[in-house]
Phi, psi and omega in degrees: 000339175302327184275355193291310177314310186296319180292329178292318180297318180300317182296316181299313184303304184305317176305316178299315179300313181295319176308305182303315183296315174305317180293324181287334179290317177289345187290132175244133187279145173067033180262126188288344182279345185259039183290336192272354179277143172314145178291323184300340175261004187265153184271055176236121186272099182274120180310120181283145175287133176295144180277132189243125171273137177287120192286345184258005182280152181294159183312308188294331177284324184293324174303310176300320180291324185284325176306329181267006186286306185248124178229167187288138172270124187262176178298323184285339169296328178292325191256350174280169174295152185292149181271158164292152177296158178313122176273167174277129186254132182269123172258138166218136177248128174306136182286152175209168185298327183259338186248125179299154177275134193247122173237097173269097185281107177223158180281136186286152171206169174296151179301135179302321182295345180252013180234144179235136188293148171289168174298322185295310182300315180300312180306310188289321177297321173300323183287321184258020186294316180269017181244022185292137178277146183276005184277172185263010186277169179274153171258191185293335174281359185073014182275128180280125176255121185288146170293141182263077188248118183292336184278339186249341188244129187224135169271134187264123165264138179302317182288355185236029188303309187299327177295315185293319191295336181249024180296333179294319182290327182279334178276325184264001183247026167291146187313322176257024181273161180287128182271321187204152172269314173238149185209125180227142174193169185262010182077186185278160168265109184287157176289141186292155179298156181292141176251132188284154180293152168306151189293342177269005179242119183230166172271137183241140170232121189056045176076003180244136173300140180220122184284144185236155174293168179312305187295310182302311189291324169306309182294322175304315175304323178297314184287328180289333175294344188248007184304335183261000189273157185291335177307324181287005176269342193271126180298323183289329172299311186291330178297315181289323172303306180311314185296316174294311179295342170288324179290340186269344181293147170283166176299324177295316176302312176302328184287325184265331184255097188243343184237118181295320180303332183277350179283134185243099178267001194303309188295318172301315174309307179310310187296320180292326179293321174300322178297308186302316176298322176299322179293323182292321180263027178298149176291163183289332176283338171297310183296324176292327180290321181291323177299321175300315180296315174304316173302312181302314180296328178295313183299326184277318183247353188274357184227144180236169179239110175254122177049041178081000178256136177280120179235149181291148175256144176285268184263090184276353176264115171309129175300135188280159181295151181182205176256137185281137185256299192075174178251156178064223183255048182302127188297338189249016177297144185097338179296154179274119174282118177288159173295128178276129179238173184308320181306330190264003199248125172269126173263138181234117189208165174297146175306322184266000181279158175285134180283134184293141190276125172293166173303152177306132181083006180231159181224158182282151177301321182197151171233132180236157178234067183263097178272007169266002171243167175245009174280146185262324181205153180211164180195159178264126176279155194273339190283304180252354186068023174273150176289121174252152191232147162263121180244178176284158175300152174302330180292344189295153179309314189293318180294321173297324174295318180297323183287316181302319180301308188307311181285329175289325174292321174298323174300323182298326189301321192293350170277346183252333194311320184290322177299319186290318184286327176301310190298311187292332176293320175290338178282351180296330180257026182295153176280334180270122184294329177298318185287319186295317180291323171301304180300321176294316177299314176295328172304311180292323185298315179293312190277320186251007182047047172284148181280154181298325188082164182214160180288139171227148173284158189298131180073014181282323177204198184293160184277077177258147182221162164239195184307309182292337187246022172299150179236169190311316186286347183273358175227147166235142184246129184243130171292319173211130182238108193054247179258015184245154182247149178065055198254129177253125177252120181267138169201107183201174183260114186265197179310143178063021184052041170267127184298132172246119177232127179201145179241123187232133177269128181246164174310143188296326172290324168306311183298318185292315178303316178303317176296324181283338177284324176288341188299129179063030168242165186222181178307129175102344176272154182292141179286316173249084186274359168257006187230153176220159182302321183295306182301319185287321177291335175296311183294320174303309186301336178283335180280327182201142181285132178084358178289128169217174180300330181294322176297330172297314185299305183295319177296316178298313178301314188284319180303311183306314180300313182298318178292322177293328183276356185283354177292150179297129186250126174292125177306336181276350179298139184287159182299324181294315180300315184295321176295330179290320183287330180287309182305325176284331179286321174300321186283334168305313189288315187294324182294311177307314181275010181047054173264096188251162176215156174285142171301120178296148184299332182267015180296308178305318179290329175295311186293328176286327174300312180296322176287330177294322182297312180303314180296315182293320179298316183291336171286325176297313178305311174311299183312309181305318183290321185295312181294328177296311179307313188297311176303320179296315177296320177295315182298321182290316179296319174299319179295311176301318174300321185286317177297323184290321183286325176300315177291325182297326183263002184296327178282317185300314182270006180061046181067027176293153176283171181296160182292164178304319186295311172304317188288314177303324171297315178309305179307308186297320178294322175305300183308320180296323181287318174299319180289329174293318185296313175305308182305315171306314180292325176299315179292326176297320178289326177293320180298317186299317183291322175295316180298321182287326174299311187297320177297316185292319192281332181276328177295322189249020184296341185240005183243132177267098188285328187291330182302316183278337182283325181274336186242339191232334185260121180304116188292348180295322184301306181294320177296309185295329178292319183294318182286324177296318186267007183050049176248127176302135181301337175297336176283337180258320171260128173282193189293312182303314190286324175297329182281329180286330190243028180302321186295323181291318185295320183282331186277316196278134175256181189286347183268000182307128176233134185294000000 
């Protein structure tokens, strides 16, 4: 009897299925007599509307949109009345500094889920299903039909959601693609004109005041501002400045000022120090006024409008004139960076936009309407002859897309890297010298993350080289160095005149090839004389679309970071300990990429102050431990005394508890001990944090962590690590970096793998 209900339910279920099956067999498509039947039971294949993702939506909004696109079909869906095609919805999002204003213009309608089609509409839809127009206009029933544009419309597949989310980035970021349709901006903000020094502040030559012309006085001011800097102690800096300083002089000044050592800039230097001190000591009202003025300039020049959306501009201020410093031992340090004027600047803007007005009496060098680039203005600087640009802010949509594409290209390399390595290893024994040289260079680019290098005209800039432009004198070969075999010793100036020094054991065949390449060569001869950066990158592009030497550098930097962070972290570990692990991983990448920095002048003072804090904290901890020990001893003594007193009085007081006074004292002693204990623990944590800070500073005093973090390490690796190990992203990325990598912070989960 217990099984009867189940059997009855099964019979009913089968009857329903059989009935539905019979109904389905009798359905005839497009029959006017079947208007009352649900559309889901009719044998009519209704073409699904393609899903359109709003290309202007932020990435997180697109993720939400895509997640809601595909849902499971339930039994209730099959039996309910059919839904109308998606009507158009009007969306408006408020404009912000970082998120472009979104206007997806669509006609409002009742929610689809709350409407059922009339019989007449079902009938018409059944008849006209296969006659849908590809235009975007409405039909007689008011149903919107989407345009069949492959660039704007995508069908979402469940297994390909992430790819679809970023399809606009992947399609629109090719080098020759159109970056914008309309562009408006106010142009660059030029440096203010030079203001002459007060009459009582003068330049001295040979102990006597000597009046200077405007240009010469301005140049003297450049040097005076750096008088206390280490640069002015360098011969090359002074020689370069003196040569350019003479060029600024009038004929009369040249006749009088002939020896640099007789020039006295001290009075001018004192004046600029005084002005700097005045700025530091400004009142709150003056500071607020200056802040307001800067904000007004930001609102006027710091934004542009791209395709109707307001976007931040990066460096909208033209760099003022001054003395070139350069990095490392740059041979042109000390030269005068000339003032940039409107006549030097090329403006790039939309054809229909209002042209920015140049300063009175000036005009722009050129106006362009190039929508295949994203820069707003450009000019050529006079030190190295390189082109400078005013670009969009790193937080802008276009810049974020470019960053995303860069790291996605590097990620793609992991699918090819094994085959590429097999190929270049096989090429080490090629019969062609050209191929042997290419394979050896590619080995160094891959293993040591060397830059490819580029050709420069004679005297164009410093004698910097990359892998392809290495010369005979840049390497030394050691059959054995200490306990290592086949060692190559590198010593050359890399980008920004940063010296690269490294001793690397290499594969035996690579070592043999290098000996062969050096044969019959002398100082000044190219090591890879049958290889150029252009030919190498052309070869790489044949191996993988978009592959260049820089992609190798990005790939190896990101891969190294991920491997370094792969270690298991104790959940009980403090945030500071975790950050030290992260910084050490970042440091490994910076060393790989040769990202160095000069030790600051204040480093020793900073470390001295830090050491004083540590010693002070150690003394505080020592005293706290003594107090804790004393409190613990007092508490034990009080407990023993109370216990003894309790038992002595037990019989007399008929098992009464201790007096209120005894209990109160015991409680106070216990509280005191807990307080001392907590203080000791707090001081321990503070001391540990200071020691970690000291270790971190010492380890990274000559390593630039931010360069690799900003340009080479996939930020999603760092974000995933932070989320997985419960480390605030603010501890890893500063405010500027968080704005630049907003897309990565929103996109990456703790399971992200490069």
